[in-house]
C-alpha positions in Angstrom: 111.2 -91.4 -142.9 109.2 -93.6 -140.8 109.1 -97.1 -141.7 106.3 -98.1 -140.6 104.7 -101.5 -140.4 102.6 -100.4 -142.9 105.4 -99.5 -145.2 107.4 -102.2 -144.3 104.5 -104.5 -145.2 104.6 -102.5 -148.6 108.2 -103.1 -149.1 108.1 -106.6 -148.2 105.6 -107.4 -151.1 107.5 -105.4 -153.6 110.3 -107.9 -152.4 107.9 -111.0 -152.7 107.0 -110.1 -156.2 110.8 -109.8 -157.6 111.5 -113.5 -155.6 110.1 -115.5 -158.3 112.8 -116.6 -161.1 110.0 -116.4 -163.5 109.0 -112.4 -163.1 112.7 -112.3 -163.1 113.0 -113.7 -166.0 110.2 -112.1 -167.8 111.3 -108.4 -166.7 114.7 -109.5 -168.1 113.1 -110.0 -171.7 111.4 -106.8 -170.9 114.2 -104.5 -170.4 115.0 -104.2 -174.2 111.4 -103.0 -175.1 108.0 -103.9 -175.0 106.6 -107.8 -175.7 103.5 -109.2 -176.5 102.9 -112.6 -174.7 103.7 -114.8 -177.7 107.4 -112.8 -177.9 107.8 -113.1 -174.0 106.6 -116.7 -174.2 109.2 -117.7 -177.1 112.0 -116.1 -175.1 111.8 -117.5 -171.7 110.5 -121.2 -172.9 108.0 -121.0 -170.7 103.9 -121.7 -170.2 101.3 -118.9 -171.8 98.9 -119.7 -168.7 102.6 -119.5 -166.6 103.7 -116.2 -168.4 100.2 -114.7 -168.0 99.8 -115.5 -164.5 103.5 -113.9 -163.9 102.2 -110.9 -166.1 99.3 -110.1 -163.8 101.0 -110.2 -160.7 104.1 -107.4 -162.1 101.3 -105.8 -163.6 99.1 -105.6 -160.0 102.4 -104.5 -158.5 103.0 -101.8 -160.9 106.5 -102.9 -162.6 104.8 -103.7 -165.6 102.0 -101.9 -167.6 100.0 -103.3 -170.3 99.7 -101.8 -173.9 96.5 -102.3 -176.0 97.9 -102.8 -180.0 95.2 -103.6 -182.1 94.6 -108.0 -181.0 97.5 -108.2 -179.2 98.4 -106.6 -175.3 102.0 -105.5 -175.0 103.7 -105.3 -171.9 106.7 -102.7 -170.6 108.4 -101.5 -167.4 106.8 -99.3 -165.7 109.2 -99.0 -162.9 112.6 -99.5 -163.6 113.8 -99.0 -160.3 113.8 -103.0 -160.1 116.6 -103.6 -162.3 118.5 -101.1 -160.1 117.7 -103.3 -157.2 118.8 -106.5 -159.2 122.0 -105.1 -159.8 122.8 -103.8 -155.7 122.0 -107.7 -155.2 124.2 -109.3 -158.1 127.0 -107.0 -157.3 126.2 -108.0 -153.6 126.3 -111.8 -154.8 129.8 -111.3 -156.6 131.5 -109.5 -153.5 130.3 -112.9 -150.9 131.2 -115.6 -153.7 135.1 -113.4 -154.3 135.3 -113.1 -150.5 134.4 -117.0 -150.4 137.0 -117.8 -152.8 139.4 -116.0 -150.5 138.7 -117.6 -148.1 139.1 -121.5 -149.5 142.4 -120.3 -151.1 144.5 -121.7 -148.1 142.7 -124.4 -148.5 143.1 -125.4 -152.2 146.7 -124.4 -152.1 147.1 -126.8 -149.2 145.2 -129.6 -151.3 146.7 -128.8 -154.2 150.4 -129.0 -152.6 149.1 -132.5 -151.0 147.9 -133.8 -154.0 151.4 -133.0 -155.6 153.1 -135.3 -152.9 151.2 -137.9 -153.1 152.2 -137.9 -156.9 155.5 -137.5 -156.3 
């Protein structure tokens, strides 16, 4: 598959949608099933205008879909790959933190030894 500039722009646009913490928070709420705006507001503590703005962006990107039910509109995940992407990123961040911790262990041991000598 050739990644043309147009394709790369589309990929970047998708990641831009996911690069907003408020949108990720909304997606986490929708992971358990469809919710209306009121339910999302209560679960996230965000303001209505903010939630509506982010839901619109997520819907335009095809990540969530809208389903009218009576007087309410329910939002649900339309593209579950977003969770797989987040899991890949989270695993990578955890590995990076573990590596940093391993690199700092000698320094921590040195500092701990120095404190022990000073306390004696």
